[in-house]
C-alpha positions as a printed NumPy array, in Angstrom:
array([[  0.   ,   0.   ,   0.   ],
       [  1.031,   3.606,  -0.369],
       [  2.782,   5.243,   2.55 ],
       [  0.308,   7.989,   3.403],
       [ -0.373,   9.919,   6.618],
       [ -2.771,   7.375,   8.12 ],
       [ -2.866,   5.603,  11.468],
       [ -0.3  ,   2.863,  10.816],
       [  2.252,   5.22 ,   9.289],
       [  1.826,   7.764,  12.08 ],
       [  2.323,   5.04 ,  14.71 ],
       [  5.502,   3.972,  12.94 ],
       [  6.823,   7.535,  12.819],
       [  6.251,   8.063,  16.521],
       [  7.65 ,   4.684,  17.613],
       [ 11.024,   4.577,  15.847],
       [ 13.054,   5.427,  18.968],
       [ 11.252,   2.722,  20.952],
       [ 12.227,   0.107,  18.367],
       [ 15.848,   1.231,  18.372],
       [ 15.962,   1.316,  22.196],
       [ 15.204,  -2.421,  22.261],
       [ 17.626,  -3.29 ,  19.463],
       [ 15.212,  -3.525,  16.541],
       [ 16.41 ,  -2.097,  13.216],
       [ 13.144,  -1.547,  11.335],
       [ 12.672,  -1.099,   7.612],
       [  9.418,   0.072,   6.043],
       [  8.399,  -1.173,   2.593],
       [  5.674,   0.557,   0.589],
       [  4.2  ,  -1.438,  -2.289],
       [  1.864,   0.557,  -4.513],
       [  1.831,   2.904,  -7.44 ],
       [  1.535,   6.408,  -6.123],
       [  3.303,   9.197,  -4.357],
       [  4.008,   7.606,  -0.937],
       [  3.56 ,  11.061,   0.606],
       [  4.533,   9.929,   4.117],
       [  7.803,   8.217,   3.114],
       [  9.913,  11.349,   3.797],
       [  8.411,  11.647,   7.285],
       [  9.3  ,   8.018,   8.028],
       [ 12.823,   8.601,   6.739],
       [ 13.154,  11.707,   8.915],
       [ 12.054,   9.603,  11.899],
       [ 14.974,   7.264,  11.14 ],
       [ 13.499,   4.4  ,   9.13 ],
       [ 15.021,   2.875,   6.048],
       [ 12.169,   3.211,   3.551],
       [ 11.975,   1.073,   0.418],
       [  9.318,   1.753,  -2.223],
       [  8.464,  -1.091,  -4.598],
       [  6.   ,  -1.666,  -7.416],
       [  2.419,  -2.576,  -6.55 ],
       [  2.145,  -5.822,  -4.577],
       [ -0.541,  -7.032,  -6.984],
       [  1.919,  -7.036,  -9.884],
       [  4.563,  -9.547, -10.917],
       [  7.153,  -6.781, -10.733],
       [  6.109,  -5.906,  -7.172],
       [  6.269,  -9.519,  -6.007],
       [  9.68 ,  -9.992,  -7.647],
       [ 10.966,  -6.777,  -6.046],
       [  9.6  ,  -7.878,  -2.665],
       [ 11.415, -11.216,  -3.001],
       [ 14.709,  -9.501,  -3.863],
       [ 14.236,  -7.033,  -1.   ],
       [ 13.61 ,  -9.843,   1.494],
       [ 16.726, -11.675,   0.305],
       [ 18.804,  -8.487,   0.603],
       [ 17.486,  -7.252,   3.959],
       [ 17.063, -10.703,   5.567],
       [ 14.553,  -9.559,   8.187],
       [ 13.906, -11.502,  11.369],
       [ 10.255, -10.408,  11.407],
       [  7.945,  -9.403,   8.558],
       [  4.708,  -7.598,   9.431],
       [  2.362,  -7.457,   6.454],
       [ -0.204,  -4.69 ,   6.453],
       [ -1.62 ,  -5.395,   3.016],
       [ -4.827,  -7.385,   3.258],
       [ -5.413,  -7.801,  -0.472],
       [ -2.106,  -9.569,  -1.097],
       [ -1.453, -11.149,   2.274],
       [ -1.162, -14.753,   1.075],
       [  1.377, -14.059,  -1.673],
       [  3.472, -11.724,   0.474],
       [  3.417, -14.09 ,   3.449],
       [  4.484, -16.998,   1.237],
       [  7.401, -14.998,  -0.161],
       [  8.441, -13.876,   3.326],
       [  8.457, -17.455,   4.572],
       [ 10.176, -18.846,   1.472],
       [ 12.894, -16.181,   1.578],
       [ 13.748, -17.039,   5.169],
       [ 14.948, -20.529,   4.339],
       [ 13.013, -21.78 ,   7.383],
       [ 10.298, -24.397,   7.392],
       [  7.058, -23.763,   9.255]])
């Protein structure tokens, strides 16, 4: 989804220090065509922000896969209801872990 000034993005912006205080190095990924108007605010808060193609596209899913392989996150929180299954599968497959 686009990174816009809505509830989830505002909570992220205000919580960055809390994550860092407990040793979490968060990255935010936006997956939609559009302006991602709140991305600069998240970057100013301290987040690494990555903007990819729409999650409903082949390009977006391929970019998400490559991003997961590059970043190698310990936790992936998906806030994209319409594409949850595909994104969750890629997150699990990229981890090399079996569940």
